[in-house]
N, C-alpha and C positions, 0 to 999 in steps of 0.2 A: 503494500499499499503507499502510496506519495502521499505525503502529508503538505499542506500550502502553507506558506509562513509569509508576513509581511512585518516591514520595517516604519515605523515611527520616528521621523528623525534621520537624514543623510548626510552627518557632519563624520569626524574623525573616526568614530567607535563603530559607525555604522558600517561603515568598510574603505574610508578615505585616508585614513590615516593620522596618528596623534603627533604632534611637535613635543621631540626629546625621546621619542619612543620608536619611529621610523624615520629613514632616509628624507630629509628635507625635500628633496626634489620631487620626489613621487607625491607626497602630502597634498592630496586635492584634486589630483591628477589621475593618477592610477589606483586600480583595488587594491587591496591591502588583505592580505588571507589573516590576520590575527585580528579579528573583527567579529561581527555579528553576520554579516553576508559571508563573510570566510569561512565563519563556524558552519552554516547553512551548507556553502557549498562542500564543505568536505564530510558532510552525513551522507547515507544511502538512501533516504527516505523522506527528507526535507526539502522541498523546493521554493527559492523565494521568489514569489511571482508577483508580488506589489511592493510600492514605498510610498510615503507620504511626506512631505515636507512644506512650510510656509515660504519657503526661498526657490523659487522657481527653478534659478541658476544653478542654484546646489543638488536641486533635484533631477535636473535635466545630466548634470555630470555625473552624479552616482547612476542615473539610470544607463547611460552611454556605458558606464565602465562595467557593471554589473549585469547588462544586458537585458534589464526591464523594459517592456514595449511602450511605448508612450504612453496608449489609453492605460496602462496601469500605474502609471506617475501621478499621483494624486495631490494637489494642491489643499495642503491642510488634511489633517487624520480622520476628520470627521467624513470627507467624502469619501476615502479607501475605506472605513469599517461599514460604511452605509452600502457599499458596490460590492465587497468581496467576501467570500466565506473562507475565512482562516482558522486554520487550525491553532496555529501559533503566534504571535505577534511581539514583534521586539520594539521596547521603548528605548531611543539612544539619543534623549531630548536632553537637555540641562535639567538638573534634579528639582528646580522648582516647577517642573515643567510636569514632574513624574506622576504628582496625584491626580492632575484632568487625563492624563493620556492612559493610565493604567485603569483606572474607574471607568473610563468612557470607553475603552476595549473590551473591558471584562462584562458591559453592560449591553455591548453594540448587538447589530444583526450580525456581524462578524463572526461571533461566537466561539474564539479559540479557548483551546482546552488547556493553554499554557500561554501565559506572559512571560517574557524574559526581560527585564528591566535593568537597566545601567546601575551602577552604585554611585552615590550613596541611596539608599530606597527614595528618599525624600529630603525635603528641606524642612519637614516640624515634625516631631513624633505624632501627633493628632493626624496631618495626613498619612503618616506611613501605617497608622492602626484603622485609618479609614480603607487604605488599599486593602491591605489583610483580610479587613471585614468583608468588604465586597466581594472579594475574590474566594473567599470562602461560602458567601451567600450565593453566588455564581458557579460555584463548584468549579474554579480556575485554580490551577498552579500558579503562584507567583514565584518565580526564580528570579533572584539578585544575583548579579552579575559581581560577586566578589570572587574575583578570578582563581583568587590561592584555593580557594574549595576546589575547584576543577581537575588539580594536579593529583598524579597518584600519591606522589612523595607526601603532600602536607595531608592527604586523608591517610595513610599509613601512620604517618606522625599523631594523628590523632587517635588513632587506636591503640598507638603506643604509650600514649598519655594517660589518655581516659579510661579504656579498657585494659590494657596490661598493667599500667600504674609504675612505668619506670621512673618517674618522679615522685611518685609515692604522693603526699600532699605538697600541693605546690604554696608556698608561704611566700613567694615574692617574685615580681616580675618588671623587668625594666625596657622599655621599647622606644626604639627611634626611629624616625622616617621624614622626608621631605615635607616642608609646608605645600600645599595648604590642606587644614584640618578636613573640609568635605573632600574635596577636590582628588587628594593623593592619600591622605593619611588613615581614612575609611578603612584600607585594604588592613593598616597592622592592627588597628584595632579590631577589625572583624576577624582576624589571625587569633588574636587574644581570645576573645568570647569563644572560637571555634575550639581551640585548643581546651582551654577550660571548662568551657561548657558551663559558664557561668554567667551574671548580670551582675552591673554597676549598683550597688547600695549608697555609695556617697562619694560623689567627685567635687574637685577643688581645683580650679583652671587659672590658665593665664594666655592671654591674647595677643600677638604682636601686633596685629594691624597689616603685617606685610602680606604681600599677595603678587605671587610671579606670575601668575597666569595672565593677568591682566594686559600687560605688556607683551610677552608671549604668544596669546590669541589677537593681541591687536583688537581687544574688545572693547565696544562703544560703551557698555551698560556697567556700573559698576555693581559689585557684587558684597556681601558680607563677609566670605570667607576669608580665611586669613591663616598663618601660621599660629601654633600655640600647642599646649599641653598642660600636664599638671599631675596630680594623683588622685586616685580611683580605690576606693575599698569595694571589692567583688562581695557579691552576697556569700562565698564560701569563705569569706575570711581574707583573701590574697590581697596582698598590698603592691598597687601597679603603679608606676612611673612612667609618664608617657613625654616626648620630647620629640614635636615636630615641629621643630620653626627651622629647620636645616634648608639652605638654598639647594636647588635639585643638583647643582654642579657637584657639591661635595657634600650630597647625602649618602646614607647608606643604610637601608631596612633591616634594622637589629633586632632581635628581641633574647633577651636572657631570664631563664627560669631558674627557680633555686626550690627544689623539692625536699621533704623527708627522707627521700631515698636518690637524689641524684640531683645533678642540673644540667641542664641545656643550653648551647649557645645557638642562634641562627642568625647567619649575615647572607640575606639573599642576593645583595648587591656583588659580593665578592665569593660568591656560591660555597660558602663554607659552614655546615653544621657540624657540632661538635657535642659528644654526651659523656657525662662521666655519670659512673654509678658510685654512690657511697657504700663503701663495703669497710666493715670494721673502723669507723670512724675516719676513713680515708676514701677520697673522693680519686677513683680510677677511670681513664678514660676506656671506652668502649664503643663498638661501631654498634648505628643504630640498626639493630634487627629489621631488614627487609628491606633497608633502603641503601641504594648504592649513589655515594656523591652525595650531593647538595641540590637544593631547590637553585633553578639560576633562571635568570630572564629569558635568555637564548633558546633553550631548551622546553622548559616548564610555561614560562609566561606565553610564550609564541603558539604551544598547542591546548593553550587551557581552553581559546574558545572552541575549536574543534571538540574539544572533550566535553564543553558546555552545551552546545549545540545537540551533540550526541546523546547528551542527560536529555534534552529537552525532548528528541526524539525517544528514548526511553520512556518517558512520563507518558507521551501520547501512545505509546504501547501498553501501558500500564503495567510496566514491568519493575520499577522502583520507586524507593520514597524521595522526595525532594532533599537534593542535597543542600541547597541554599534559601531554604523561606524568606518569606517576609518577615515571621516572627524576630526571626535571628537576626537578620541584618538589622533590624528596630534595635537592639543591644548595641551595637556600635555605633548609631545617630543618637542615642540617650548619652553616650559619653560625650560627645562632641558639644552637642546642645548644653549638656551641663557644665562642661568646661568655660561655654560663652555666658552662662547665666550666672556663673561663681563668679568670673572677671569682672563684669559688668555690676554685679551686686557686693562686690567683696564679705561672700560668703560662702560658706559650705551648701553643696546642693544633694537633697535626699533624691533617690530614683526609686519607684517611679517618680516623675515628675505630676506635682499636682496640677488640676485642670487648666485652669489659664496659659500655665508654662509650657506644657504640651504643645501648643498653639506658635510659640515662639518660631518663625521660621530663619534660618541661615542659608542664604541663597548663595548657590556657586554656578559655575559652568561645569 
């Protein structure tokens, strides 16, 4: 059986390349495999048949690159959702538009069974919660594209930490990544909650106000997203330090875990994962069972889109449970919003956020 997919938003992550990740000469001119369209192209049974965007020039450029017929390039997502019968819909628009596009797709005549939405899930916690609720009501699987969840190595590491207990009870984590919090650092925070299977309970944050993306993307509209970080106490008692203030050109995505049975160091930019088992009071370095080498951008990130699209296909086939559901993605968003609220109110913020604070938006590209 061949499934039909459509994409809302025809920018970089949809299939035309991202500055800092792909060859600058190819961005916006050539199709990029590490993308939603590239992921669908790598599957056996999912065909990208339609795309939508409010920018007709981008729409036509994307359509030409990915061989989408002119009559299936729609100006505005409403037109595509009304005209097409789709099994899957990708949402590849800025995060402040995710709520509208996911809710509209879930309730549309197109009737998708799966919505594959870019990270972060939304701009506000209330928007994320509505997206999850509407998808539940319409029996739609909401998959959030936190790419690392779609790599074999991280899924194996999750099993080692959560199921096999190689770290014991995790007591402390230190995490670092590049600015900005929404656009980039949602990855490192999602990795944190994924490996711990925990939710923040208290957040204390600092916001720098710096945003590299505005210049890099030549953006004409300002956004709130910026570098930042702080301290997080998780609901399992783990104490977490987060530093996402670092410029892209000197950044390195690292996480260090200290537990009662061992410690783990992950550096994704330098391709180094190291594990030490606590034996008779001493840390002894050991290989990570079932993992060869470390996670790398070149091998694992590039392949994560094909893996994610294959997961969409498996969900359509009814074969698996969702690796990256909306409820899990909301956990990293709660931390980011908590950092902002803490910084601007000069206070510690409790999670779950009380009613009005769930509606505070952190806009980003």
